[in-house]
C-alpha positions in Angstrom: 35.7 -18.1 -67.7 35.3 -15.7 -70.9 36.0 -17.9 -73.5 34.2 -19.3 -76.4 33.5 -22.7 -75.5 32.8 -21.6 -71.8 29.1 -20.9 -71.4 27.5 -24.3 -73.0 30.9 -26.3 -71.5 29.9 -24.9 -68.0 26.4 -25.3 -68.1 26.5 -28.6 -70.1 27.8 -29.8 -66.4 24.9 -28.7 -64.5 22.0 -31.2 -64.2 18.9 -29.7 -65.0 17.4 -30.7 -61.7 20.1 -28.8 -59.5 19.7 -25.4 -57.6 22.5 -24.5 -57.8 23.4 -20.8 -58.5 26.0 -18.9 -60.4 27.9 -17.4 -57.7 31.4 -16.7 -55.8 32.2 -14.4 -52.9 33.4 -11.1 -54.1 36.8 -11.5 -51.8 37.8 -14.1 -54.5 38.8 -11.4 -56.8 41.3 -9.9 -54.3 43.0 -13.8 -54.6 42.9 -14.0 -58.5 45.9 -11.5 -59.1 47.9 -13.7 -57.0 47.1 -17.2 -58.4 49.7 -19.0 -60.4 50.4 -22.4 -61.2 53.5 -21.8 -63.1 55.1 -20.0 -59.8 54.2 -22.4 -57.5 55.1 -25.5 -59.4 58.6 -25.9 -58.2 57.2 -26.2 -54.8 55.1 -29.9 -55.8 57.2 -33.0 -54.6 54.9 -35.9 -55.1 54.7 -37.4 -58.4 52.0 -35.6 -60.1 49.5 -36.2 -63.2 48.5 -33.2 -65.4 46.4 -33.7 -68.2 46.2 -30.7 -70.7 43.4 -30.4 -73.4 45.0 -29.1 -76.5 42.6 -27.4 -77.9 41.8 -25.2 -74.3 40.6 -21.9 -74.9 40.4 -21.4 -71.1 44.1 -22.6 -70.3 46.7 -22.6 -73.0 48.9 -25.9 -73.6 51.7 -24.0 -73.6 51.2 -22.9 -70.0 50.6 -26.3 -68.9 53.7 -27.4 -70.4 55.8 -24.8 -68.7 54.1 -25.8 -65.7 55.0 -29.1 -66.2 58.5 -28.7 -66.8 58.8 -27.4 -63.2 57.3 -30.0 -61.2 59.8 -32.6 -60.6 58.7 -36.4 -61.5 55.5 -35.0 -63.5 53.8 -37.1 -66.4 52.1 -34.0 -68.9 48.9 -35.8 -71.2 47.6 -33.8 -73.5 44.0 -34.6 -74.9 42.8 -33.6 -78.3 39.9 -32.3 -76.8 38.7 -28.3 -75.8 38.6 -27.7 -71.7 35.2 -29.6 -71.1 35.4 -32.6 -73.3 37.1 -34.7 -70.5 33.8 -34.5 -68.7 31.8 -36.6 -71.1 31.3 -39.4 -73.3 34.3 -41.2 -74.7 36.8 -38.2 -73.6 35.8 -38.9 -70.3 36.4 -42.2 -70.5 39.6 -41.6 -71.7 40.6 -39.1 -69.2 39.7 -41.7 -66.1 41.6 -44.3 -67.4 44.8 -42.3 -67.8 44.0 -41.3 -64.1 43.7 -44.6 -63.1 46.7 -45.8 -64.6 48.9 -43.2 -63.1 47.3 -44.4 -59.7 48.1 -47.5 -60.2 51.3 -47.0 -61.4 52.1 -45.2 -58.4 50.9 -47.2 -56.1 52.7 -50.3 -57.5 56.1 -48.2 -57.4 55.5 -47.8 -53.6 54.6 -51.2 -53.1 57.6 -52.3 -55.0 59.9 -49.8 -52.6 
């Protein structure tokens, strides 16, 4: 996470009372070069909700759109936010409403089939 919004955004999600340490196993760096949602997208067979942030400096919205196009039965929603805003305040409420509505739609579809 090496973008302008990352430091403040990431740390704003950690409660002050937390004893969490910012550490990961070194072996993760062996896997990162092979991680690509774009390459795996066609394997997704279930209905999927993908939420992107238009002003995300970590995950370009263009890449998210390309990934969504590769997932059959995907629904893409683009929020007018940066990467971290959907975790707080009004944007959090909007984000959760989108997720709940999607789940209701899926449950309703499954009940009717």
